[in-house]
C-alpha positions as CSV (number, residue, x, y, z in Angstrom):
1,M,14.0,-6.3,4.1
2,T,15.3,-3.9,6.3
3,Y,14.1,-0.5,6.8
4,T,14.8,2.8,8.1
5,L,12.8,4.5,10.5
6,E,11.9,6.9,8.2
7,E,11.0,4.1,5.2
8,K,8.9,2.7,8.1
9,K,7.0,5.8,8.8
10,A,6.7,6.4,4.9
11,I,5.1,2.7,4.6
12,L,2.6,3.4,7.2
13,S,2.0,7.0,6.2
14,E,0.8,6.0,2.2
15,L,-1.6,2.9,4.2
16,I,-3.0,5.0,5.9
17,I,-3.7,8.2,3.6
18,M,-5.0,5.0,1.4
19,A,-7.2,4.4,4.2
20,H,-8.7,7.4,4.3
21,A,-9.5,8.3,0.9
22,D,-12.7,7.0,0.9
23,Q,-13.4,9.1,4.0
24,H,-14.4,6.3,6.1
25,I,-11.3,4.5,8.0
26,K,-12.8,0.9,8.6
27,K,-11.9,-1.7,11.2
28,E,-10.6,-4.0,8.9
29,E,-8.4,-0.8,7.9
30,I,-7.0,0.3,11.4
31,A,-6.1,-3.8,12.2
32,F,-4.2,-3.6,9.3
33,I,-2.2,-0.6,9.5
34,H,-1.5,-2.0,13.2
35,A,-0.4,-5.4,12.2
36,I,1.8,-3.8,9.4
37,G,3.4,-0.9,12.1
38,K,4.0,-4.2,15.0
39,R,5.6,-5.9,12.0
40,L,7.8,-3.0,11.4
41,E,8.5,-2.5,15.2
42,L,6.7,0.8,15.1
43,D,6.2,2.7,18.1
44,E,1.9,1.9,19.1
45,E,1.3,5.5,20.5
46,E,3.2,7.4,17.4
47,L,1.0,4.9,14.9
48,S,-2.0,6.0,16.3
49,H,-1.5,9.6,15.9
50,M,-0.6,9.2,12.7
51,V,-3.7,7.2,12.3
52,E,-5.3,10.5,13.6
53,H,-3.8,12.9,11.8
54,P,-3.7,12.0,8.1
55,E,-3.2,16.0,7.2
56,E,0.4,15.6,8.9
57,L,1.8,12.6,6.8
58,K,4.1,12.9,4.2
59,I,4.9,10.6,1.2
60,T,8.3,9.4,0.4
61,V,8.9,7.1,-2.9
62,P,11.1,4.2,-1.9
63,Q,14.3,4.5,-3.9
64,Q,15.3,0.6,-4.1
65,F,12.8,-0.9,-7.2
66,V,11.5,-4.4,-5.0
67,K,10.4,-2.2,-1.8
68,R,8.0,0.2,-4.1
69,I,6.9,-3.2,-5.6
70,V,6.5,-4.9,-2.4
71,H,4.7,-1.2,-0.7
72,F,2.4,-0.7,-3.8
73,H,1.1,-4.2,-3.4
74,R,0.7,-3.5,0.6
75,L,-1.6,-0.5,-0.8
76,M,-3.2,-2.6,-3.0
77,L,-4.3,-5.1,-0.1
78,M,-5.6,-2.5,2.0
79,M,-7.8,-1.1,-0.9
80,H,-9.3,-4.1,-1.0
81,I,-9.1,-5.3,3.1
82,D,-12.6,-3.9,3.4
83,G,-14.0,-6.3,0.3
84,H,-15.3,-2.6,-1.2
85,V,-13.0,-0.8,-3.8
86,D,-14.2,3.3,-3.7
87,S,-13.0,5.1,-7.1
88,A,-11.2,7.6,-5.0
89,E,-9.2,4.9,-3.4
90,L,-8.6,3.6,-6.9
91,Q,-7.8,6.8,-8.2
92,L,-5.0,6.8,-5.5
93,L,-3.7,3.6,-6.1
94,Y,-3.2,4.8,-10.2
95,Q,-1.6,8.2,-8.5
96,T,0.6,6.6,-6.6
97,A,1.7,4.1,-9.5
98,L,2.6,7.2,-12.0
99,K,5.1,8.3,-8.6
100,Y,6.3,4.8,-8.4
101,C,7.3,4.9,-12.3
102,I,4.7,2.0,-12.3
103,R,2.7,1.4,-15.9
104,K,-1.1,1.4,-15.5
105,T,-1.1,-1.9,-17.8
106,T,0.7,-2.9,-14.7
107,V,-1.5,-1.8,-11.9
108,D,-4.5,-3.3,-14.2
109,T,-2.6,-6.6,-14.4
110,L,-2.1,-6.6,-10.6
111,L,-5.5,-5.8,-10.2
112,H,-7.0,-8.8,-12.3
113,S,-4.3,-10.8,-10.8
114,M,-5.4,-10.2,-7.3
115,E,-9.2,-12.0,-8.0
116,K,-7.5,-14.9,-8.4
117,Y,-6.3,-15.2,-5.0
118,P,-7.7,-15.4,-1.6
119,H,-7.7,-11.9,0.0
120,G,-5.5,-10.3,-3.0
121,E,-2.3,-12.1,-2.0
122,I,-0.2,-12.4,-5.0
123,P,2.2,-14.8,-4.5
124,P,5.9,-13.2,-4.5
125,S,6.8,-14.9,-7.3
126,E,4.0,-13.7,-9.4
127,L,4.2,-10.3,-8.4
128,M,8.2,-10.0,-9.4
129,S,6.9,-11.6,-12.9
130,I,4.1,-9.2,-13.4
131,H,6.0,-5.7,-12.6
132,Q,9.3,-7.1,-14.5
133,R,7.1,-8.3,-17.7
134,N,5.8,-4.5,-17.8
135,H,9.0,-2.5,-16.2
136,N,10.7,-0.4,-19.2
């Protein structure tokens, strides 16, 4: 999947905002953000600035349905990465779902499905199936 520079920044912005949601950014969250940033070939210095200044970040909803699904799953992985889901993180996830036009029932199904897999990584075919089943 290819992304514009703005899409890359938006992806990382939301991950950073999720990491800061519980007011405690952890080393696992930082490592995940940097791994995604490296995969997206974003400048390390710019990424570090983004992490240090979350108040400057803006959220942009991906236009393509598939990109929304992939990124929403990244947000879910970020929420679970430290082994603890804070209520503020869960609230942010549901708010993001509304912006992405993802139903609460879909989010609940995804959260339940994540429990079945190591590190919460739902296989792509199941991820798409859940979204398609609950879309429209």
